[in-house]
C-alpha positions in Angstrom: -93.6 20.4 53.3 -91.7 17.7 55.1 -93.1 14.2 54.8 -91.8 11.5 57.1 -90.3 8.5 55.3 -91.4 5.2 56.7 -88.5 3.2 58.1 -89.1 0.4 55.6 -88.3 2.8 52.7 -85.3 4.5 54.3 -82.6 5.3 51.7 -80.0 3.2 53.6 -82.1 0.1 53.1 -82.7 0.7 49.3 -79.0 1.1 48.6 -78.0 -2.3 49.9 -77.1 -4.8 47.2 -79.0 -8.1 47.1 -76.7 -11.1 47.5 -77.3 -13.9 45.1 -76.8 -17.4 46.3 -75.6 -18.6 42.8 -73.6 -16.3 40.5 -75.2 -15.7 37.1 -73.4 -17.1 34.1 -71.9 -14.7 31.5 -74.0 -16.2 28.7 -76.3 -19.2 28.6 -74.6 -22.3 27.4 -76.8 -22.5 24.3 -76.2 -18.9 23.3 -74.5 -18.2 20.0 -71.3 -16.3 19.8 -71.7 -12.7 18.9 -71.3 -11.8 15.3 -68.6 -9.2 14.6 -68.9 -6.7 11.9 -65.7 -5.9 10.0 -66.3 -2.1 9.5 -68.3 -0.7 12.4 -66.9 2.9 12.0 -67.8 3.0 8.3 -71.3 1.7 9.1 -71.8 4.2 11.9 -70.5 7.0 9.7 -72.9 6.0 6.9 -75.8 5.9 9.4 -75.0 9.3 10.9 -74.0 11.3 7.8 -76.4 13.8 6.4 -78.5 12.8 3.4 -76.8 13.5 0.1 -73.2 13.3 -1.1 -71.4 12.5 2.2 -73.7 9.7 3.1 -73.5 8.2 -0.4 -69.7 8.5 -0.5 -69.6 6.7 2.9 -71.9 4.0 1.7 -69.8 3.6 -1.4 -66.7 3.3 0.7 -68.4 0.6 2.9 -69.4 -1.3 -0.2 -65.9 -1.1 -1.6 -64.3 -2.2 1.7 -66.6 -5.3 1.7 -65.7 -6.1 -1.8 -62.0 -5.9 -0.9 -62.5 -8.1 2.2 -64.1 -10.8 0.0 -60.7 -11.5 -1.6 -59.0 -12.1 1.7 -59.1 -15.3 3.9 -61.3 -16.7 5.4 -63.8 -15.6 2.7 -61.6 -15.7 -0.3 -64.4 -15.8 -2.8 -63.6 -17.2 -6.2 -62.6 -14.7 -8.9 -65.9 -15.1 -11.0 -68.0 -14.3 -7.9 -65.9 -11.3 -7.0 -66.1 -10.1 -10.6 -70.0 -10.3 -10.6 -70.2 -8.5 -7.3 -67.8 -5.7 -8.4 -69.8 -5.2 -11.6 -73.1 -4.9 -9.8 -71.5 -2.5 -7.3 -70.2 -0.3 -10.2 -73.8 0.0 -11.5 -75.0 0.9 -8.0 -72.3 3.6 -7.5 -73.2 5.1 -10.9 -76.7 5.9 -9.6 -75.4 7.8 -6.5 -75.0 11.5 -6.2 -71.5 12.5 -5.3 -68.6 14.6 -6.6 -66.8 13.2 -9.7 -63.4 12.6 -8.0 -65.0 10.4 -5.3 -67.0 8.5 -7.9 -63.9 7.8 -9.9 -61.9 6.7 -6.9 -64.8 4.4 -5.8 -65.0 2.8 -9.3 -61.2 2.3 -9.5 -61.2 0.7 -6.0 -64.1 -1.6 -7.0 -62.2 -2.6 -10.2 -59.1 -3.3 -8.1 -61.1 -5.5 -5.7 -61.3 -8.2 -8.5 -57.5 -8.3 -9.0 -55.0 -10.0 -6.9 -52.2 -7.4 -7.0 -51.1 -4.4 -5.0 -53.6 -2.3 -7.0 -56.2 -3.0 -4.4 -54.2 -1.5 -1.5 -53.2 1.5 -3.7 -56.8 2.1 -4.8 -57.9 2.1 -1.1 -55.3 4.6 -0.2 -56.4 6.9 -3.1 -60.0 6.5 -2.0 -59.2 7.4 1.6 -57.4 10.5 0.4 -60.4 11.6 -1.7 -62.8 11.1 1.2 -60.9 13.2 3.7 -63.3 15.8 5.0 -66.4 13.9 3.9 -66.1 10.8 6.0 -65.4 10.4 9.7 -61.7 9.9 10.6 -62.4 6.6 12.3 -64.0 5.3 9.1 -60.9 6.5 7.1 -58.8 4.6 9.6 -60.7 1.4 8.8 -60.0 1.9 5.1 -56.3 2.5 5.9 -56.1 -0.6 8.0 -57.8 -2.7 5.3 -55.3 -1.3 2.8 -52.4 -2.3 5.0 -53.9 -5.8 5.4 -54.2 -6.1 1.6 -50.6 -5.0 1.1 -49.3 -7.5 3.7 -51.4 -10.3 2.3 -50.2 -9.7 -1.3 -46.6 -9.5 -0.1 -46.8 -12.9 1.5 -48.9 -14.6 -1.2 -46.9 -15.9 -4.2 
């Protein structure tokens, strides 16, 4: 059944762009700058992982990465605050269900987050090796990048 299209609704007329007299600004002048998140791949991997061990290992890795980041500028939390955070995170990880090697690697990395030595970078490398096959490669890449930042920071800091 063919229906005649009125001339006012012809496709050629609908496809024409509307010209604006004033260009729209990118963002309003009063808008806040967007907030960046340090570990988007880890957060995405935690959100998309199946319930159980893989998700809990990914959440533990995200928590550990955030603990490690707190020791670097611009945050550079004082040692007592980092110690309290690491101790509370250790209790939380103890309640999660995951294979024992992953739990031990997470706990070692959380302990290393309090220190100011190369132990933190080495603990992150060990954690990334344990999580291969359980966590998305992009998330493991973020852990590796953080480990490299830690290593470089501690090399340059007396």
